[in-house]
PyMOL Python script that loads the backbone (N, CA, C, O; Angstrom):
from pymol import cmd

cmd.read_pdbstr("""\
ATOM      1  N   MET A   1      43.858  75.820  47.896  1.00  0.00           N
ATOM      2  CA  MET A   1      44.708  75.098  48.834  1.00  0.00           C
ATOM      3  C   MET A   1      44.482  73.591  48.679  1.00  0.00           C
ATOM      4  O   MET A   1      43.345  73.119  48.687  1.00  0.00           O
ATOM      5  N   THR A   2      45.558  72.864  48.543  1.00  0.00           N
ATOM      6  CA  THR A   2      45.481  71.413  48.452  1.00  0.00           C
ATOM      7  C   THR A   2      45.430  70.833  49.855  1.00  0.00           C
ATOM      8  O   THR A   2      46.254  71.156  50.710  1.00  0.00           O
ATOM      9  N   LYS A   3      44.446  69.971  50.075  1.00  0.00           N
ATOM     10  CA  LYS A   3      44.314  69.354  51.396  1.00  0.00           C
ATOM     11  C   LYS A   3      45.297  68.202  51.537  1.00  0.00           C
ATOM     12  O   LYS A   3      45.569  67.476  50.581  1.00  0.00           O
ATOM     13  N   THR A   4      45.826  68.047  52.747  1.00  0.00           N
ATOM     14  CA  THR A   4      46.712  66.930  53.049  1.00  0.00           C
ATOM     15  C   THR A   4      45.891  65.802  53.666  1.00  0.00           C
ATOM     16  O   THR A   4      44.725  65.991  54.011  1.00  0.00           O
ATOM     17  N   ILE A   5      46.497  64.647  53.799  1.00  0.00           N
ATOM     18  CA  ILE A   5      45.795  63.515  54.413  1.00  0.00           C
ATOM     19  C   ILE A   5      45.384  63.861  55.837  1.00  0.00           C
ATOM     20  O   ILE A   5      44.337  63.411  56.302  1.00  0.00           O
ATOM     21  N   ASN A   6      46.195  64.658  56.542  1.00  0.00           N
ATOM     22  CA  ASN A   6      45.835  65.059  57.907  1.00  0.00           C
ATOM     23  C   ASN A   6      44.593  65.938  57.942  1.00  0.00           C
ATOM     24  O   ASN A   6      43.798  65.862  58.878  1.00  0.00           O
ATOM     25  N   ASP A   7      44.427  66.780  56.909  1.00  0.00           N
ATOM     26  CA  ASP A   7      43.208  67.583  56.825  1.00  0.00           C
ATOM     27  C   ASP A   7      41.980  66.682  56.736  1.00  0.00           C
ATOM     28  O   ASP A   7      40.959  66.939  57.374  1.00  0.00           O
ATOM     29  N   TYR A   8      42.092  65.627  55.937  1.00  0.00           N
ATOM     30  CA  TYR A   8      40.970  64.693  55.805  1.00  0.00           C
ATOM     31  C   TYR A   8      40.762  63.898  57.098  1.00  0.00           C
ATOM     32  O   TYR A   8      39.626  63.672  57.514  1.00  0.00           O
ATOM     33  N   LEU A   9      41.864  63.475  57.732  1.00  0.00           N
ATOM     34  CA  LEU A   9      41.752  62.706  58.976  1.00  0.00           C
ATOM     35  C   LEU A   9      41.111  63.523  60.097  1.00  0.00           C
ATOM     36  O   LEU A   9      40.440  62.967  60.966  1.00  0.00           O
ATOM     37  N   ASN A  10      41.314  64.823  60.080  1.00  0.00           N
ATOM     38  CA  ASN A  10      40.746  65.690  61.118  1.00  0.00           C
ATOM     39  C   ASN A  10      39.405  66.301  60.729  1.00  0.00           C
ATOM     40  O   ASN A  10      38.900  67.190  61.415  1.00  0.00           O
ATOM     41  N   ASP A  11      38.836  65.825  59.637  1.00  0.00           N
ATOM     42  CA  ASP A  11      37.515  66.286  59.212  1.00  0.00           C
ATOM     43  C   ASP A  11      36.519  66.010  60.344  1.00  0.00           C
ATOM     44  O   ASP A  11      36.477  64.895  60.865  1.00  0.00           O
ATOM     45  N   PRO A  12      35.720  67.004  60.729  1.00  0.00           N
ATOM     46  CA  PRO A  12      34.768  66.816  61.841  1.00  0.00           C
ATOM     47  C   PRO A  12      33.807  65.643  61.643  1.00  0.00           C
ATOM     48  O   PRO A  12      33.335  65.059  62.618  1.00  0.00           O
ATOM     49  N   ASP A  13      33.516  65.297  60.391  1.00  0.00           N
ATOM     50  CA  ASP A  13      32.622  64.157  60.131  1.00  0.00           C
ATOM     51  C   ASP A  13      33.298  62.821  60.396  1.00  0.00           C
ATOM     52  O   ASP A  13      32.620  61.798  60.494  1.00  0.00           O
ATOM     53  N   LEU A  14      34.624  62.810  60.512  1.00  0.00           N
ATOM     54  CA  LEU A  14      35.352  61.553  60.673  1.00  0.00           C
ATOM     55  C   LEU A  14      35.966  61.354  62.055  1.00  0.00           C
ATOM     56  O   LEU A  14      36.307  60.226  62.412  1.00  0.00           O
ATOM     57  N   VAL A  15      36.114  62.409  62.834  1.00  0.00           N
ATOM     58  CA  VAL A  15      36.902  62.308  64.075  1.00  0.00           C
ATOM     59  C   VAL A  15      36.342  61.325  65.094  1.00  0.00           C
ATOM     60  O   VAL A  15      37.098  60.839  65.934  1.00  0.00           O
ATOM     61  N   ASN A  16      35.070  61.017  65.057  1.00  0.00           N
ATOM     62  CA  ASN A  16      34.495  60.100  66.043  1.00  0.00           C
ATOM     63  C   ASN A  16      34.512  58.639  65.589  1.00  0.00           C
ATOM     64  O   ASN A  16      34.052  57.759  66.316  1.00  0.00           O
ATOM     65  N   GLU A  17      35.031  58.385  64.413  1.00  0.00           N
ATOM     66  CA  GLU A  17      35.096  57.016  63.912  1.00  0.00           C
ATOM     67  C   GLU A  17      36.362  56.327  64.409  1.00  0.00           C
ATOM     68  O   GLU A  17      37.333  56.999  64.758  1.00  0.00           O
ATOM     69  N   PRO A  18      36.365  54.993  64.446  1.00  0.00           N
ATOM     70  CA  PRO A  18      37.595  54.278  64.818  1.00  0.00           C
ATOM     71  C   PRO A  18      38.725  54.639  63.847  1.00  0.00           C
ATOM     72  O   PRO A  18      38.469  54.938  62.681  1.00  0.00           O
ATOM     73  N   GLN A  19      39.953  54.612  64.319  1.00  0.00           N
ATOM     74  CA  GLN A  19      41.116  55.055  63.553  1.00  0.00           C
ATOM     75  C   GLN A  19      41.198  54.420  62.169  1.00  0.00           C
ATOM     76  O   GLN A  19      41.406  55.122  61.180  1.00  0.00           O
ATOM     77  N   VAL A  20      41.039  53.115  62.089  1.00  0.00           N
ATOM     78  CA  VAL A  20      41.164  52.424  60.802  1.00  0.00           C
ATOM     79  C   VAL A  20      40.099  52.911  59.824  1.00  0.00           C
ATOM     80  O   VAL A  20      40.398  53.151  58.654  1.00  0.00           O
ATOM     81  N   ILE A  21      38.875  53.059  60.285  1.00  0.00           N
ATOM     82  CA  ILE A  21      37.789  53.535  59.433  1.00  0.00           C
ATOM     83  C   ILE A  21      38.048  54.987  59.015  1.00  0.00           C
ATOM     84  O   ILE A  21      37.802  55.356  57.867  1.00  0.00           O
ATOM     85  N   ARG A  22      38.540  55.800  59.938  1.00  0.00           N
ATOM     86  CA  ARG A  22      38.888  57.195  59.610  1.00  0.00           C
ATOM     87  C   ARG A  22      39.912  57.245  58.483  1.00  0.00           C
ATOM     88  O   ARG A  22      39.786  58.042  57.554  1.00  0.00           O
ATOM     89  N   GLU A  23      40.929  56.386  58.571  1.00  0.00           N
ATOM     90  CA  GLU A  23      41.968  56.373  57.545  1.00  0.00           C
ATOM     91  C   GLU A  23      41.401  55.986  56.190  1.00  0.00           C
ATOM     92  O   GLU A  23      41.715  56.619  55.182  1.00  0.00           O
ATOM     93  N   VAL A  24      40.573  54.957  56.156  1.00  0.00           N
ATOM     94  CA  VAL A  24      39.957  54.518  54.896  1.00  0.00           C
ATOM     95  C   VAL A  24      39.088  55.630  54.321  1.00  0.00           C
ATOM     96  O   VAL A  24      39.191  55.940  53.134  1.00  0.00           O
ATOM     97  N   HIS A  25      38.243  56.230  55.137  1.00  0.00           N
ATOM     98  CA  HIS A  25      37.377  57.312  54.660  1.00  0.00           C
ATOM     99  C   HIS A  25      38.191  58.516  54.199  1.00  0.00           C
ATOM    100  O   HIS A  25      37.866  59.131  53.184  1.00  0.00           O
ATOM    101  N   ALA A  26      39.240  58.854  54.931  1.00  0.00           N
ATOM    102  CA  ALA A  26      40.082  59.997  54.559  1.00  0.00           C
ATOM    103  C   ALA A  26      40.735  59.761  53.196  1.00  0.00           C
ATOM    104  O   ALA A  26      40.777  60.662  52.359  1.00  0.00           O
ATOM    105  N   ILE A  27      41.241  58.557  52.982  1.00  0.00           N
ATOM    106  CA  ILE A  27      41.875  58.235  51.704  1.00  0.00           C
ATOM    107  C   ILE A  27      40.858  58.289  50.573  1.00  0.00           C
ATOM    108  O   ILE A  27      41.148  58.819  49.501  1.00  0.00           O
ATOM    109  N   ARG A  28      39.662  57.741  50.809  1.00  0.00           N
ATOM    110  CA  ARG A  28      38.619  57.778  49.769  1.00  0.00           C
ATOM    111  C   ARG A  28      38.214  59.204  49.438  1.00  0.00           C
ATOM    112  O   ARG A  28      38.015  59.533  48.269  1.00  0.00           O
ATOM    113  N   LEU A  29      38.089  60.057  50.449  1.00  0.00           N
ATOM    114  CA  LEU A  29      37.748  61.461  50.206  1.00  0.00           C
ATOM    115  C   LEU A  29      38.852  62.176  49.430  1.00  0.00           C
ATOM    116  O   LEU A  29      38.579  62.974  48.533  1.00  0.00           O
ATOM    117  N   MET A  30      40.094  61.880  49.786  1.00  0.00           N
ATOM    118  CA  MET A  30      41.226  62.508  49.111  1.00  0.00           C
ATOM    119  C   MET A  30      41.268  62.102  47.638  1.00  0.00           C
ATOM    120  O   MET A  30      41.453  62.951  46.766  1.00  0.00           O
ATOM    121  N   ILE A  31      41.098  60.818  47.360  1.00  0.00           N
ATOM    122  CA  ILE A  31      41.088  60.340  45.977  1.00  0.00           C
ATOM    123  C   ILE A  31      39.905  60.939  45.221  1.00  0.00           C
ATOM    124  O   ILE A  31      40.046  61.331  44.063  1.00  0.00           O
ATOM    125  N   ARG A  32      38.751  61.013  45.860  1.00  0.00           N
ATOM    126  CA  ARG A  32      37.577  61.610  45.216  1.00  0.00           C
ATOM    127  C   ARG A  32      37.860  63.049  44.800  1.00  0.00           C
ATOM    128  O   ARG A  32      37.537  63.453  43.683  1.00  0.00           O
ATOM    129  N   ASP A  33      38.466  63.821  45.703  1.00  0.00           N
ATOM    130  CA  ASP A  33      38.763  65.212  45.392  1.00  0.00           C
ATOM    131  C   ASP A  33      39.831  65.339  44.302  1.00  0.00           C
ATOM    132  O   ASP A  33      39.751  66.222  43.448  1.00  0.00           O
ATOM    133  N   GLU A  34      40.828  64.454  44.335  1.00  0.00           N
ATOM    134  CA  GLU A  34      41.904  64.516  43.344  1.00  0.00           C
ATOM    135  C   GLU A  34      41.430  64.118  41.950  1.00  0.00           C
ATOM    136  O   GLU A  34      41.979  64.591  40.954  1.00  0.00           O
ATOM    137  N   THR A  35      40.423  63.260  41.866  1.00  0.00           N
ATOM    138  CA  THR A  35      39.969  62.764  40.564  1.00  0.00           C
ATOM    139  C   THR A  35      38.680  63.428  40.087  1.00  0.00           C
ATOM    140  O   THR A  35      38.171  63.092  39.017  1.00  0.00           O
ATOM    141  N   LYS A  36      38.152  64.359  40.863  1.00  0.00           N
ATOM    142  CA  LYS A  36      36.907  65.033  40.498  1.00  0.00           C
ATOM    143  C   LYS A  36      37.059  65.732  39.151  1.00  0.00           C
ATOM    144  O   LYS A  36      38.009  66.485  38.940  1.00  0.00           O
ATOM    145  N   GLY A  37      36.131  65.482  38.254  1.00  0.00           N
ATOM    146  CA  GLY A  37      36.139  66.125  36.947  1.00  0.00           C
ATOM    147  C   GLY A  37      37.015  65.442  35.904  1.00  0.00           C
ATOM    148  O   GLY A  37      37.076  65.896  34.761  1.00  0.00           O
ATOM    149  N   MET A  38      37.696  64.358  36.279  1.00  0.00           N
ATOM    150  CA  MET A  38      38.545  63.653  35.312  1.00  0.00           C
ATOM    151  C   MET A  38      37.694  62.771  34.403  1.00  0.00           C
ATOM    152  O   MET A  38      36.639  62.273  34.795  1.00  0.00           O
ATOM    153  N   THR A  39      38.183  62.595  33.185  1.00  0.00           N
ATOM    154  CA  THR A  39      37.542  61.648  32.276  1.00  0.00           C
ATOM    155  C   THR A  39      37.945  60.243  32.712  1.00  0.00           C
ATOM    156  O   THR A  39      38.809  60.076  33.572  1.00  0.00           O
ATOM    157  N   VAL A  40      37.316  59.241  32.118  1.00  0.00           N
ATOM    158  CA  VAL A  40      37.649  57.857  32.446  1.00  0.00           C
ATOM    159  C   VAL A  40      39.120  57.578  32.142  1.00  0.00           C
ATOM    160  O   VAL A  40      39.812  56.950  32.943  1.00  0.00           O
ATOM    161  N   SER A  41      39.592  58.037  31.002  1.00  0.00           N
ATOM    162  CA  SER A  41      41.002  57.768  30.652  1.00  0.00           C
ATOM    163  C   SER A  41      41.960  58.528  31.576  1.00  0.00           C
ATOM    164  O   SER A  41      43.037  58.022  31.892  1.00  0.00           O
ATOM    165  N   GLU A  42      41.587  59.722  32.008  1.00  0.00           N
ATOM    166  CA  GLU A  42      42.421  60.461  32.961  1.00  0.00           C
ATOM    167  C   GLU A  42      42.458  59.756  34.316  1.00  0.00           C
ATOM    168  O   GLU A  42      43.513  59.679  34.945  1.00  0.00           O
ATOM    169  N   ARG A  43      41.308  59.239  34.769  1.00  0.00           N
ATOM    170  CA  ARG A  43      41.271  58.497  36.041  1.00  0.00           C
ATOM    171  C   ARG A  43      42.079  57.224  35.942  1.00  0.00           C
ATOM    172  O   ARG A  43      42.782  56.858  36.884  1.00  0.00           O
ATOM    173  N   THR A  44      41.987  56.540  34.804  1.00  0.00           N
ATOM    174  CA  THR A  44      42.771  55.315  34.600  1.00  0.00           C
ATOM    175  C   THR A  44      44.258  55.625  34.689  1.00  0.00           C
ATOM    176  O   THR A  44      45.004  54.896  35.344  1.00  0.00           O
ATOM    177  N   ALA A  45      44.698  56.696  34.041  1.00  0.00           N
ATOM    178  CA  ALA A  45      46.105  57.099  34.098  1.00  0.00           C
ATOM    179  C   ALA A  45      46.503  57.462  35.522  1.00  0.00           C
ATOM    180  O   ALA A  45      47.601  57.124  35.964  1.00  0.00           O
ATOM    181  N   TYR A  46      45.621  58.148  36.245  1.00  0.00           N
ATOM    182  CA  TYR A  46      45.867  58.529  37.642  1.00  0.00           C
ATOM    183  C   TYR A  46      46.099  57.273  38.492  1.00  0.00           C
ATOM    184  O   TYR A  46      47.085  57.189  39.224  1.00  0.00           O
ATOM    185  N   TYR A  47      45.183  56.295  38.391  1.00  0.00           N
ATOM    186  CA  TYR A  47      45.319  55.077  39.192  1.00  0.00           C
ATOM    187  C   TYR A  47      46.564  54.288  38.792  1.00  0.00           C
ATOM    188  O   TYR A  47      47.242  53.720  39.648  1.00  0.00           O
ATOM    189  N   HIS A  48      46.863  54.252  37.500  1.00  0.00           N
ATOM    190  CA  HIS A  48      48.061  53.546  37.044  1.00  0.00           C
ATOM    191  C   HIS A  48      49.315  54.197  37.620  1.00  0.00           C
ATOM    192  O   HIS A  48      50.205  53.509  38.119  1.00  0.00           O
ATOM    193  N   GLU A  49      49.380  55.519  37.551  1.00  0.00           N
ATOM    194  CA  GLU A  49      50.541  56.252  38.072  1.00  0.00           C
ATOM    195  C   GLU A  49      50.702  56.026  39.575  1.00  0.00           C
ATOM    196  O   GLU A  49      51.806  55.754  40.048  1.00  0.00           O
ATOM    197  N   LYS A  50      49.605  56.137  40.324  1.00  0.00           N
ATOM    198  CA  LYS A  50      49.664  55.973  41.777  1.00  0.00           C
ATOM    199  C   LYS A  50      50.038  54.545  42.169  1.00  0.00           C
ATOM    200  O   LYS A  50      50.825  54.337  43.093  1.00  0.00           O
ATOM    201  N   SER A  51      49.468  53.556  41.462  1.00  0.00           N
ATOM    202  CA  SER A  51      49.767  52.168  41.817  1.00  0.00           C
ATOM    203  C   SER A  51      51.209  51.804  41.452  1.00  0.00           C
ATOM    204  O   SER A  51      51.873  51.081  42.194  1.00  0.00           O
ATOM    205  N   THR A  52      51.691  52.305  40.313  1.00  0.00           N
ATOM    206  CA  THR A  52      53.081  52.056  39.918  1.00  0.00           C
ATOM    207  C   THR A  52      54.039  52.657  40.945  1.00  0.00           C
ATOM    208  O   THR A  52      55.032  52.028  41.312  1.00  0.00           O
ATOM    209  N   ALA A  53      53.744  53.867  41.406  1.00  0.00           N
ATOM    210  CA  ALA A  53      54.586  54.504  42.426  1.00  0.00           C
ATOM    211  C   ALA A  53      54.577  53.696  43.727  1.00  0.00           C
ATOM    212  O   ALA A  53      55.615  53.539  44.370  1.00  0.00           O
ATOM    213  N   ALA A  54      53.415  53.190  44.106  1.00  0.00           N
ATOM    214  CA  ALA A  54      53.322  52.384  45.331  1.00  0.00           C
ATOM    215  C   ALA A  54      54.111  51.086  45.181  1.00  0.00           C
ATOM    216  O   ALA A  54      54.828  50.687  46.098  1.00  0.00           O
ATOM    217  N   PHE A  55      53.983  50.423  44.030  1.00  0.00           N
ATOM    218  CA  PHE A  55      54.754  49.198  43.792  1.00  0.00           C
ATOM    219  C   PHE A  55      56.249  49.480  43.884  1.00  0.00           C
ATOM    220  O   PHE A  55      56.993  48.716  44.498  1.00  0.00           O
ATOM    221  N   ASP A  56      56.685  50.579  43.274  1.00  0.00           N
ATOM    222  CA  ASP A  56      58.108  50.943  43.307  1.00  0.00           C
ATOM    223  C   ASP A  56      58.584  51.190  44.733  1.00  0.00           C
ATOM    224  O   ASP A  56      59.654  50.723  45.122  1.00  0.00           O
ATOM    225  N   ARG A  57      57.784  51.930  45.522  1.00  0.00           N
ATOM    226  CA  ARG A  57      58.158  52.211  46.916  1.00  0.00           C
ATOM    227  C   ARG A  57      58.285  50.929  47.722  1.00  0.00           C
ATOM    228  O   ARG A  57      59.154  50.812  48.586  1.00  0.00           O
ATOM    229  N   LEU A  58      57.414  49.969  47.435  1.00  0.00           N
ATOM    230  CA  LEU A  58      57.400  48.721  48.202  1.00  0.00           C
ATOM    231  C   LEU A  58      58.315  47.648  47.613  1.00  0.00           C
ATOM    232  O   LEU A  58      58.466  46.573  48.194  1.00  0.00           O
ATOM    233  N   GLY A  59      58.923  47.937  46.468  1.00  0.00           N
ATOM    234  CA  GLY A  59      59.803  46.961  45.831  1.00  0.00           C
ATOM    235  C   GLY A  59      59.058  45.775  45.258  1.00  0.00           C
ATOM    236  O   GLY A  59      59.583  44.662  45.229  1.00  0.00           O
ATOM    237  N   ILE A  60      57.845  46.006  44.804  1.00  0.00           N
ATOM    238  CA  ILE A  60      57.003  44.932  44.262  1.00  0.00           C
ATOM    239  C   ILE A  60      56.999  45.025  42.746  1.00  0.00           C
ATOM    240  O   ILE A  60      56.874  46.110  42.176  1.00  0.00           O
ATOM    241  N   THR A  61      57.139  43.873  42.100  1.00  0.00           N
ATOM    242  CA  THR A  61      56.995  43.813  40.648  1.00  0.00           C
ATOM    243  C   THR A  61      55.679  43.101  40.354  1.00  0.00           C
ATOM    244  O   THR A  61      55.575  41.888  40.534  1.00  0.00           O
ATOM    245  N   PRO A  62      54.676  43.850  39.903  1.00  0.00           N
ATOM    246  CA  PRO A  62      53.373  43.221  39.657  1.00  0.00           C
ATOM    247  C   PRO A  62      53.427  42.275  38.461  1.00  0.00           C
ATOM    248  O   PRO A  62      54.203  42.480  37.527  1.00  0.00           O
ATOM    249  N   LYS A  63      52.600  41.248  38.503  1.00  0.00           N
ATOM    250  CA  LYS A  63      52.464  40.314  37.386  1.00  0.00           C
ATOM    251  C   LYS A  63      51.110  40.594  36.748  1.00  0.00           C
ATOM    252  O   LYS A  63      50.063  40.352  37.348  1.00  0.00           O
ATOM    253  N   TYR A  64      51.148  41.101  35.537  1.00  0.00           N
ATOM    254  CA  TYR A  64      49.920  41.459  34.846  1.00  0.00           C
ATOM    255  C   TYR A  64      49.385  40.266  34.074  1.00  0.00           C
ATOM    256  O   TYR A  64      50.146  39.429  33.587  1.00  0.00           O
ATOM    257  N   ILE A  65      48.078  40.204  33.971  1.00  0.00           N
ATOM    258  CA  ILE A  65      47.440  39.138  33.198  1.00  0.00           C
ATOM    259  C   ILE A  65      47.086  39.684  31.822  1.00  0.00           C
ATOM    260  O   ILE A  65      46.989  40.895  31.624  1.00  0.00           O
ATOM    261  N   GLU A  66      46.896  38.777  30.881  1.00  0.00           N
ATOM    262  CA  GLU A  66      46.487  39.195  29.545  1.00  0.00           C
ATOM    263  C   GLU A  66      45.066  39.729  29.601  1.00  0.00           C
ATOM    264  O   GLU A  66      44.244  39.267  30.393  1.00  0.00           O
ATOM    265  N   THR A  67      44.790  40.702  28.754  1.00  0.00           N
ATOM    266  CA  THR A  67      43.421  41.204  28.683  1.00  0.00           C
ATOM    267  C   THR A  67      42.620  40.303  27.764  1.00  0.00           C
ATOM    268  O   THR A  67      43.179  39.653  26.880  1.00  0.00           O
ATOM    269  N   HIS A  68      41.329  40.262  27.968  1.00  0.00           N
ATOM    270  CA  HIS A  68      40.438  39.415  27.197  1.00  0.00           C
ATOM    271  C   HIS A  68      39.305  40.248  26.630  1.00  0.00           C
ATOM    272  O   HIS A  68      38.924  41.272  27.198  1.00  0.00           O
ATOM    273  N   ASN A  69      38.777  39.802  25.516  1.00  0.00           N
ATOM    274  CA  ASN A  69      37.570  40.416  24.977  1.00  0.00           C
ATOM    275  C   ASN A  69      36.380  39.785  25.683  1.00  0.00           C
ATOM    276  O   ASN A  69      36.249  38.561  25.728  1.00  0.00           O
ATOM    277  N   PHE A  70      35.524  40.620  26.226  1.00  0.00           N
ATOM    278  CA  PHE A  70      34.353  40.125  26.924  1.00  0.00           C
ATOM    279  C   PHE A  70      33.133  40.263  26.022  1.00  0.00           C
ATOM    280  O   PHE A  70      33.059  41.179  25.203  1.00  0.00           O
ATOM    281  N   THR A  71      32.198  39.370  26.171  1.00  0.00           N
ATOM    282  CA  THR A  71      30.988  39.405  25.381  1.00  0.00           C
ATOM    283  C   THR A  71      29.996  40.345  26.038  1.00  0.00           C
ATOM    284  O   THR A  71      29.773  40.274  27.247  1.00  0.00           O
ATOM    285  N   THR A  72      29.402  41.220  25.252  1.00  0.00           N
ATOM    286  CA  THR A  72      28.401  42.150  25.779  1.00  0.00           C
ATOM    287  C   THR A  72      27.057  41.449  25.867  1.00  0.00           C
ATOM    288  O   THR A  72      26.923  40.300  25.447  1.00  0.00           O
ATOM    289  N   ALA A  73      26.074  42.129  26.407  1.00  0.00           N
ATOM    290  CA  ALA A  73      24.729  41.557  26.561  1.00  0.00           C
ATOM    291  C   ALA A  73      24.119  41.184  25.215  1.00  0.00           C
ATOM    292  O   ALA A  73      23.262  40.302  25.158  1.00  0.00           O
ATOM    293  N   THR A  74      24.537  41.829  24.140  1.00  0.00           N
ATOM    294  CA  THR A  74      23.981  41.523  22.818  1.00  0.00           C
ATOM    295  C   THR A  74      24.668  40.350  22.162  1.00  0.00           C
ATOM    296  O   THR A  74      24.249  39.891  21.100  1.00  0.00           O
ATOM    297  N   GLY A  75      25.730  39.860  22.794  1.00  0.00           N
ATOM    298  CA  GLY A  75      26.428  38.704  22.265  1.00  0.00           C
ATOM    299  C   GLY A  75      27.629  39.059  21.408  1.00  0.00           C
ATOM    300  O   GLY A  75      28.384  38.171  21.012  1.00  0.00           O
ATOM    301  N   SER A  76      27.821  40.338  21.113  1.00  0.00           N
ATOM    302  CA  SER A  76      28.996  40.722  20.330  1.00  0.00           C
ATOM    303  C   SER A  76      30.163  40.967  21.271  1.00  0.00           C
ATOM    304  O   SER A  76      29.975  41.369  22.419  1.00  0.00           O
ATOM    305  N   SER A  77      31.361  40.723  20.781  1.00  0.00           N
ATOM    306  CA  SER A  77      32.519  40.971  21.649  1.00  0.00           C
ATOM    307  C   SER A  77      33.017  42.372  21.461  1.00  0.00           C
ATOM    308  O   SER A  77      32.889  42.969  20.393  1.00  0.00           O
ATOM    309  N   SER A  78      33.601  42.894  22.545  1.00  0.00           N
ATOM    310  CA  SER A  78      34.086  44.281  22.513  1.00  0.00           C
ATOM    311  C   SER A  78      35.569  44.343  22.296  1.00  0.00           C
ATOM    312  O   SER A  78      36.140  45.432  22.243  1.00  0.00           O
TER     313      SER A  78
END
""", "prot")
cmd.dss("prot")
cmd.show_as("cartoon", "prot")
cmd.util.cbc("prot")
cmd.orient("prot")
């Protein structure tokens, strides 16, 4: 059975928390359960898909920045 956000909001561990905190915790628990066992690339795709859907719903066009090569602790770039 897939849990809904209401299932998480009514979790006995969360019901005594303030509403805003309950919502944040419920969302974090839901995302944790949805991404459990995913590889890094699968989680990246999951977050990309969810964020793109949210941008579309809100009518937002994100402005992406260029990616950069960062220097590792050994001084070589990745």
